[in-house]
C-alpha positions as CSV (number, residue, x, y, z in Angstrom):
1,M,-59.4,37.2,-55.0
2,K,-56.1,37.3,-53.1
3,R,-56.0,36.0,-49.7
4,H,-52.9,37.7,-48.3
5,Y,-51.8,41.4,-49.1
6,V,-48.3,43.2,-49.0
7,S,-49.8,45.0,-45.7
8,D,-50.7,41.6,-43.9
9,L,-46.8,39.5,-44.6
10,R,-45.0,39.0,-41.5
11,E,-41.5,37.9,-40.9
12,G,-41.1,34.6,-40.8
13,A,-44.9,33.8,-42.8
14,K,-44.7,31.4,-45.9
15,V,-46.4,32.8,-48.8
16,E,-48.3,31.6,-51.8
17,E,-49.8,34.5,-53.4
18,V,-50.3,36.3,-56.7
19,F,-48.2,39.8,-57.2
20,L,-47.7,42.3,-59.8
21,I,-44.0,42.5,-61.0
22,T,-43.3,46.4,-60.6
23,S,-39.5,45.9,-61.4
24,K,-37.4,43.6,-62.2
25,S,-33.3,42.8,-62.3
26,V,-31.0,39.8,-63.1
27,G,-27.8,39.5,-61.8
28,S,-24.7,36.8,-60.6
29,T,-23.3,35.8,-57.2
30,R,-19.7,35.7,-57.0
31,A,-19.9,32.3,-58.1
32,G,-21.7,33.1,-61.0
33,V,-25.2,31.8,-60.2
34,P,-27.9,34.2,-61.7
35,F,-30.5,35.3,-59.4
36,I,-33.6,37.5,-59.7
37,K,-34.6,40.9,-57.7
38,L,-38.2,41.8,-58.1
39,R,-40.4,44.4,-56.6
40,L,-43.6,42.8,-56.0
41,G,-47.0,44.5,-55.0
42,D,-50.5,44.8,-54.5
43,R,-53.3,47.6,-53.8
44,T,-51.5,47.9,-49.9
45,G,-48.0,48.3,-50.7
46,A,-44.4,46.7,-52.3
47,I,-42.3,44.4,-51.1
48,D,-38.9,43.3,-52.7
49,A,-38.0,39.5,-53.4
50,I,-35.6,37.6,-54.1
51,K,-35.2,34.4,-56.4
52,W,-31.7,32.4,-56.0
53,N,-30.5,30.2,-58.2
54,A,-32.5,31.2,-60.9
55,T,-32.5,28.7,-63.8
56,Q,-32.8,29.9,-67.6
57,T,-36.4,29.3,-67.8
58,E,-37.2,31.4,-64.4
59,L,-35.2,34.4,-66.0
60,G,-37.1,34.7,-68.8
61,A,-40.6,33.4,-67.3
62,A,-42.0,36.7,-66.3
63,S,-41.3,40.5,-66.7
64,E,-42.1,44.0,-65.5
65,M,-45.8,44.6,-65.2
66,D,-46.6,41.0,-65.5
67,Y,-48.8,39.1,-62.5
68,I,-47.0,36.0,-61.1
69,H,-47.9,33.2,-58.5
70,A,-44.7,32.9,-55.7
71,R,-44.0,30.5,-53.3
72,G,-41.6,31.6,-50.6
73,T,-41.2,32.8,-47.3
74,I,-40.8,36.4,-45.7
75,G,-37.4,37.3,-44.1
76,E,-35.2,40.6,-43.1
77,Y,-32.9,42.2,-45.4
78,N,-31.4,45.8,-44.3
79,G,-33.7,46.5,-41.9
80,N,-37.3,45.8,-44.6
81,M,-39.1,42.3,-45.1
82,Q,-38.1,40.4,-48.3
83,L,-39.8,37.6,-50.1
84,T,-37.2,35.0,-51.0
85,V,-38.7,32.8,-53.5
86,D,-38.7,29.3,-53.5
87,S,-40.7,29.2,-57.1
88,F,-43.2,31.3,-59.1
89,R,-44.5,31.2,-62.2
90,K,-46.2,34.1,-64.8
91,Y,-49.9,34.4,-63.6
92,S,-52.0,34.4,-66.8
93,E,-55.7,33.9,-65.1
94,K,-57.9,36.9,-65.0
95,V,-57.5,39.0,-61.4
96,D,-59.6,41.7,-60.1
97,P,-57.8,45.0,-60.6
98,S,-59.1,46.3,-57.2
99,D,-56.7,44.1,-55.8
100,F,-53.8,45.8,-57.3
101,L,-54.6,49.4,-57.4
102,A,-54.6,51.4,-54.3
103,T,-57.6,53.3,-54.3
104,T,-58.1,56.2,-52.1
105,S,-60.5,56.3,-48.5
106,R,-62.3,59.2,-49.3
107,D,-65.3,59.3,-51.6
108,I,-64.1,60.7,-55.3
109,D,-67.3,62.5,-56.2
110,E,-67.9,64.4,-52.8
111,M,-64.1,65.3,-53.4
112,F,-64.4,66.3,-56.8
113,T,-68.4,68.3,-56.3
114,E,-66.1,70.1,-53.1
115,L,-63.2,71.1,-55.7
116,R,-65.9,72.4,-58.0
117,E,-67.6,74.4,-55.6
118,I,-64.5,76.2,-54.0
119,T,-63.4,77.2,-57.7
120,S,-66.9,78.5,-58.8
121,K,-66.3,81.3,-56.7
122,V,-63.5,82.5,-58.9
123,K,-65.2,85.9,-60.3
124,N,-62.9,86.1,-63.2
125,P,-64.5,85.2,-66.3
126,H,-61.5,84.3,-68.1
127,L,-59.8,82.3,-65.3
128,S,-63.6,80.6,-64.8
129,R,-64.3,79.7,-68.5
130,L,-60.4,78.0,-68.1
131,L,-61.3,75.9,-65.3
132,A,-64.7,74.8,-66.9
133,S,-62.1,73.7,-70.1
134,F,-61.0,71.1,-67.8
135,F,-63.2,70.0,-65.1
136,D,-66.5,70.3,-67.2
137,D,-64.5,68.4,-69.9
138,E,-66.0,64.7,-69.5
139,R,-62.5,62.9,-70.7
140,T,-60.7,65.2,-69.0
141,S,-62.5,65.4,-65.5
142,K,-62.5,61.2,-65.7
143,L,-58.6,61.2,-65.9
144,F,-58.5,63.6,-63.4
145,R,-60.6,62.3,-60.7
146,E,-58.9,58.3,-61.4
147,A,-55.1,59.4,-61.8
148,P,-52.9,58.8,-58.6
149,A,-50.5,61.8,-57.8
150,A,-47.3,59.5,-57.8
151,T,-46.4,56.2,-58.4
152,K,-45.0,55.9,-54.7
153,V,-43.8,59.2,-52.7
154,H,-47.5,60.6,-51.7
155,H,-50.8,60.1,-52.9
156,A,-50.3,57.0,-54.9
157,C,-53.6,55.8,-55.6
158,I,-56.8,55.8,-57.5
159,G,-58.1,59.1,-56.8
160,G,-54.7,60.4,-55.2
161,L,-54.3,63.3,-58.0
162,L,-57.7,64.9,-56.9
163,E,-57.3,64.5,-53.1
164,H,-54.2,66.0,-53.8
165,T,-55.1,69.0,-55.4
166,L,-58.1,69.9,-53.1
167,S,-56.1,69.6,-50.3
168,V,-53.9,72.4,-52.0
169,V,-56.9,74.4,-53.4
170,K,-58.1,74.4,-49.6
171,T,-54.9,75.7,-48.4
172,C,-54.2,78.1,-51.0
173,A,-57.7,79.7,-50.2
174,A,-57.4,79.7,-46.6
175,L,-53.8,81.3,-47.0
176,A,-55.6,83.7,-49.3
177,E,-57.3,85.3,-46.0
178,L,-54.3,85.8,-44.5
179,Y,-52.5,87.4,-47.6
180,P,-55.1,89.4,-49.2
181,D,-52.6,91.0,-51.5
182,A,-52.3,87.6,-53.3
183,D,-55.0,87.5,-56.5
184,R,-57.3,84.9,-55.2
185,D,-58.6,83.9,-59.0
186,L,-55.3,83.5,-60.2
187,L,-54.1,81.5,-56.9
188,L,-56.9,78.9,-57.0
189,T,-56.9,78.4,-60.3
190,A,-53.4,78.0,-60.3
191,A,-53.8,75.8,-57.3
192,A,-56.4,73.6,-59.1
193,L,-54.2,73.2,-62.5
194,H,-50.7,72.8,-60.9
195,D,-50.7,69.2,-61.2
196,I,-52.9,68.9,-64.4
197,G,-49.9,67.1,-66.3
198,K,-50.4,64.1,-64.1
199,I,-53.4,62.7,-66.1
200,E,-50.8,62.4,-69.4
201,E,-47.8,61.2,-67.2
202,Y,-49.1,58.5,-65.2
203,D,-50.8,55.6,-66.6
204,W,-52.8,53.5,-64.4
205,S,-53.9,50.9,-66.6
206,I,-52.4,48.0,-65.1
207,A,-49.9,49.7,-62.0
208,F,-48.9,53.0,-61.5
209,R,-46.0,54.0,-64.0
210,F,-44.8,56.6,-66.0
211,T,-45.8,57.4,-69.4
212,E,-43.8,58.5,-72.4
213,A,-45.1,61.9,-71.8
214,W,-42.9,61.7,-68.3
215,H,-40.0,60.9,-70.0
216,F,-39.8,63.1,-72.7
217,V,-41.8,66.1,-71.0
218,G,-42.9,65.5,-67.3
219,H,-46.1,67.1,-65.5
220,V,-44.7,70.2,-64.7
221,V,-43.7,71.7,-68.1
222,G,-46.6,69.5,-69.5
223,G,-49.1,70.8,-67.6
224,T,-48.1,74.3,-68.4
225,M,-48.5,73.5,-71.9
226,M,-51.5,72.2,-71.2
227,V,-52.9,75.0,-69.8
228,K,-51.4,77.5,-71.8
229,E,-53.1,76.2,-74.6
230,A,-56.7,76.0,-72.9
231,A,-56.1,79.7,-72.5
232,D,-55.0,80.7,-75.5
233,R,-58.3,79.1,-77.0
234,I,-60.5,81.6,-75.0
235,E,-61.1,84.8,-76.8
236,G,-59.7,88.3,-74.7
237,F,-57.8,85.9,-72.3
238,E,-55.1,88.6,-71.0
239,A,-51.5,87.8,-71.9
240,L,-49.9,88.9,-68.7
241,L,-52.7,86.6,-66.7
242,N,-51.7,84.0,-69.0
243,L,-47.9,84.3,-68.3
244,A,-48.8,84.6,-64.5
245,L,-50.9,81.5,-64.4
246,Q,-48.1,79.6,-66.4
247,H,-45.5,80.9,-64.1
248,A,-47.2,79.7,-60.8
249,I,-47.9,76.5,-62.1
250,L,-43.8,76.2,-63.8
251,A,-42.9,77.2,-60.3
252,H,-45.1,74.8,-58.2
253,H,-41.9,72.6,-57.1
254,G,-39.7,75.7,-55.9
255,K,-36.5,75.1,-56.7
256,K,-34.8,74.0,-59.9
257,E,-33.0,70.8,-58.2
258,Y,-36.7,69.5,-57.7
259,G,-37.4,69.8,-61.0
260,S,-38.7,73.3,-61.1
261,P,-38.1,74.9,-64.1
262,K,-38.5,78.5,-62.7
263,Q,-38.3,79.2,-58.8
264,P,-41.4,81.1,-57.4
265,K,-41.2,85.0,-58.3
266,S,-45.2,86.2,-57.6
267,L,-46.8,85.9,-54.1
268,E,-49.2,83.4,-55.8
269,A,-46.6,80.8,-57.2
270,M,-45.0,81.4,-53.6
271,I,-48.2,80.3,-51.9
272,V,-49.0,77.4,-54.4
273,H,-45.5,76.0,-53.9
274,V,-46.0,75.8,-50.1
275,A,-49.3,74.6,-50.4
276,D,-48.0,71.9,-52.3
277,E,-45.1,70.6,-51.0
278,L,-46.9,70.6,-47.0
279,D,-49.2,68.2,-48.6
280,A,-46.9,66.1,-50.4
281,D,-44.8,65.5,-46.9
282,A,-47.7,65.3,-44.7
283,A,-49.0,62.5,-46.6
284,M,-45.8,61.3,-46.3
285,Y,-45.7,61.6,-42.8
286,R,-48.9,59.8,-42.3
287,N,-47.5,57.0,-44.2
288,A,-44.3,56.6,-42.7
289,L,-46.4,56.2,-39.3
290,A,-49.1,53.6,-40.9
291,D,-45.5,51.7,-42.0
292,S,-44.2,51.9,-38.6
293,A,-47.3,50.5,-36.8
294,R,-48.2,48.1,-39.6
295,D,-44.2,46.5,-38.7
296,G,-45.2,46.6,-34.9
297,D,-42.3,49.7,-34.3
298,L,-43.1,50.8,-30.4
299,G,-40.4,53.7,-31.2
300,L,-41.3,57.4,-31.0
301,F,-39.5,57.7,-34.1
302,T,-40.0,55.5,-37.3
303,K,-37.0,54.4,-39.6
304,R,-35.7,56.9,-41.6
305,H,-37.7,57.9,-44.5
306,F,-36.3,57.5,-47.7
307,F,-37.3,60.7,-49.4
308,L,-37.5,63.2,-46.6
309,D,-34.1,61.4,-45.4
310,R,-34.8,61.5,-42.0
311,P,-36.4,59.4,-39.0
312,L,-39.9,60.9,-38.2
313,F,-41.3,61.6,-34.7
314,K,-44.7,59.9,-34.0
315,G,-46.1,62.4,-31.8
316,I,-46.0,62.4,-27.8
317,P,-47.7,59.2,-26.8
318,K,-51.3,59.5,-25.1
319,S,-51.9,58.3,-21.3
320,D,-53.5,55.2,-22.6
321,E,-50.9,54.3,-25.0
322,S,-48.4,51.8,-24.4
323,T,-44.6,52.9,-24.8
324,E,-41.3,51.2,-25.9
325,P,-40.4,48.7,-23.6
326,G,-37.8,50.2,-20.9
327,F,-38.6,53.6,-22.1
328,D,-39.1,56.2,-19.3
329,S,-41.9,58.7,-20.2
330,D,-40.8,61.0,-17.4
331,L,-37.9,61.8,-19.8
332,L,-40.4,64.0,-21.6
333,A,-41.9,65.8,-18.6
334,A,-41.3,69.4,-18.3
335,E,-40.0,71.3,-15.1
336,T,-42.2,74.2,-15.2
337,D,-39.5,76.1,-12.9
338,C,-36.9,75.4,-15.2
339,D,-35.7,77.5,-18.4
340,P,-32.8,75.3,-20.0
341,Y,-31.9,77.6,-22.1
342,S,-31.7,80.6,-19.4
343,R,-27.8,81.3,-18.1
344,D,-26.7,80.3,-14.4
345,D,-25.1,83.0,-13.3
346,S,-24.4,81.3,-9.9
347,S,-21.8,79.1,-12.0
């Protein structure tokens, strides 16, 4: 069992531990001396690492998706922690996969039961049979319960796809009450199946990584194909309903520049897109706050989030929470008799 995880690492610490190589590249200094850049991970996260003055033996010692035993020191580079490696070797002994694959903190059985309870309220018999063809199938449901929802960005953990899908379905169920002109059965079915293609898009046997299906097709189109094929096997499945369901899945990324083959053209597709984006963004927000707390950052904002492209506000500090040294909390106090946007006619 690992003694130190990525989340435990702090600047200045000496490290001797087993990690998984999630990416590797080789370069040379201006003097022509080779070095190795690595991305090392475990179940708690990942850290960049570099091995200067790499020997020919070290250059070929390990590859992506190999485990290595590394020795080195934690430093800082461009605002992020980095492991400067003194030495490493390929680690061929048996490892515990749970040390390297993050798992959702929620109970997978409970989440799956809740998802099936909500989708059981779908009244359309064809849509109900379609949902059963996925979630009552032993192989498909097993993959769906295990799969991550992403490799890095959000819900990148065992059970992440289920956790994300459940949140999207619950959001869509709530929005169906607010927008009763939406077809609730179609909406819940599209929400439940919007990311079903990810069970074929990702591999999580060693680490979270993309499959050939992602390279060639991707989960948006791939998932739509899976749903269409399943619907086509159901006798009497209405052709227009089939198309509307396919559209909601094809359009759930919202914009073409975000990988959506179609922009949402139906109310159901619009709602699925909004629910999907909200849950992904909220997960990234929570992760950013957790990372900031782990780094001991006491500021009101996180570092600029790479994917969201902005710093994120951590929330108004509670009265019993310490604030950043030198920060005057009265700066946030509002003068109740002053409207900063009102016009001062005396000037």
